[in-house]
C-alpha positions in Angstrom: -0.1 -0.1 0.0 1.3 3.2 -0.9 1.0 6.2 1.7 -0.1 9.6 0.5 2.3 12.3 0.9 1.9 14.7 3.5 0.8 18.3 3.2 3.2 20.8 4.5 3.0 20.8 8.4 1.7 24.3 8.0 -1.5 22.8 6.9 -2.2 20.8 9.8 -1.1 23.1 13.0 -4.2 25.8 12.6 -6.6 23.0 12.5 -5.3 21.5 15.9 -5.3 25.2 17.2 -9.0 25.5 16.5 -10.0 22.1 17.7 -8.5 23.2 21.0 -10.9 26.1 20.8 -13.6 23.9 19.8 -12.9 21.8 23.1 -12.9 24.9 25.3 -16.2 25.8 23.9 -17.4 22.3 24.7 -16.1 22.7 28.3 -18.0 25.9 28.8 -21.1 24.1 27.3 -21.1 21.7 30.0 -21.3 24.5 32.7 -24.9 25.0 31.9 -27.4 23.8 34.4 -29.0 21.2 32.0 -26.3 20.5 29.6 -27.4 19.1 26.1 -25.1 16.0 25.8 -26.2 14.8 22.5 -25.4 18.3 20.9 -21.8 18.1 23.1 -21.3 14.8 21.5 -22.1 15.9 18.0 -19.6 19.0 18.7 -16.6 16.4 18.8 -17.4 15.2 15.3 -18.0 18.5 13.6 -15.9 21.6 12.6 -11.9 21.2 13.0 -12.5 18.3 15.4 -14.0 16.1 13.0 -10.3 15.7 11.1 -8.6 15.8 14.4 -7.2 12.1 14.2 -5.8 13.0 10.9 -4.2 16.3 11.4 -2.5 15.2 14.8 -1.3 12.2 13.3 0.6 14.0 10.8 1.7 16.6 13.4 3.2 13.6 14.9 4.5 12.1 11.8 6.4 15.4 11.2 7.7 15.5 15.0 9.1 12.0 14.2 11.5 12.9 11.4 12.6 15.7 13.8 13.6 13.3 16.2 10.5 13.7 18.8 8.4 11.1 17.9 8.0 9.2 21.0 7.0 12.5 22.8 4.4 13.3 19.9 3.3 9.7 19.4 2.4 9.7 23.4 0.5 13.0 23.2 -1.7 11.6 20.1 -2.3 8.4 22.2 -3.4 10.5 25.6 -5.4 13.0 23.3 -7.4 10.2 21.7 -7.8 8.2 24.6 -9.4 10.9 26.6 -11.5 12.0 23.7 -13.1 8.3 23.5 -13.7 8.3 27.1 -15.3 11.9 26.8 -17.6 10.4 23.9 -18.6 7.3 26.0 -19.4 9.7 28.9 -21.4 12.1 26.9 -23.1 9.0 25.6 -23.8 7.6 29.2 -25.1 11.4 30.1 -27.6 11.4 27.2 -29.2 8.1 28.3 -29.5 9.7 31.8 -26.9 7.3 33.2 -26.0 9.2 36.7 -22.4 7.6 36.7 -21.6 10.0 34.1 -20.4 13.1 36.0 -19.6 16.5 34.6 -16.7 16.7 36.7 -15.2 13.5 34.6 -16.3 15.0 31.5 -14.2 18.2 32.4 -11.1 16.3 33.3 -10.9 14.3 30.2 -11.1 17.7 28.0 -8.5 18.9 30.2 -6.3 15.7 29.6 -6.8 16.0 25.6 -6.1 20.0 25.8 -2.8 19.2 27.6 -1.8 16.4 25.1 -2.5 18.6 22.2 -0.5 21.6 23.7 2.3 18.7 24.4 2.0 17.9 20.7 2.3 21.4 19.5 5.5 21.8 21.4 6.9 19.5 19.1 6.2 21.9 16.2 8.9 24.4 15.3 8.1 27.7 16.6 8.1 29.5 13.1 5.4 27.1 11.8 3.6 27.4 15.3 3.4 31.6 15.2 2.3 31.1 11.5 -0.5 28.5 12.5 -1.7 30.7 15.2 -1.6 33.6 13.1 -4.0 31.7 10.6 -6.1 30.2 13.6 -6.4 34.0 14.9 -7.4 35.0 11.4 -10.1 32.5 11.1 -11.6 33.3 14.8 -11.5 37.1 14.4 -13.8 38.8 11.8 -12.3 41.3 9.5 -12.7 45.0 10.8 -14.7 45.7 7.5 -17.7 43.6 9.1 -19.8 43.8 12.2 -19.7 40.6 14.1 -23.3 40.1 13.3 -22.4 39.9 9.9 -19.3 37.6 10.3 -21.4 34.4 10.6 -22.7 34.9 7.2 -19.3 34.8 5.9 -18.5 31.4 7.4 -21.4 28.6 7.6 -19.3 26.6 9.8 -18.9 29.4 12.5 -22.9 29.9 12.5 -23.0 26.0 12.7 -21.0 26.2 15.9 -22.9 28.8 17.5 -26.2 27.2 16.7 -25.1 24.0 18.3 -23.9 26.0 21.5 
């Protein structure tokens, strides 16, 4: 089987950064008195998070070529395990299982965020800075538009807001 050649590292970093934001939004949604677990669960499969597995494995592959493969691989495994546990907890909670605690869900999100931070530490600083600039540009509406009009420019942004 021939492997597909990876895109440049710069294409994966902004998506990982935006996924971190998505997880922080998910964590905030758990603060409501009655969280909507089914919507929170679908948030794990939409937007930047939908391609998280591909993106973090690609970043880890680049880290391997620069001699940081073990740290990157451990971070990927830790992140994916935490997200699988979180998904399971959200499913249990949506079925009104009392053993699915919001505190445990928050801890799984924290583990995933920490693992993504560890993975991003393997990225060269110039690439990381460029990725942050791209992610910031994606998050921040341009000065020419008011905040209300910004969601019309990006339907995924509106979709995320509708879910939350």
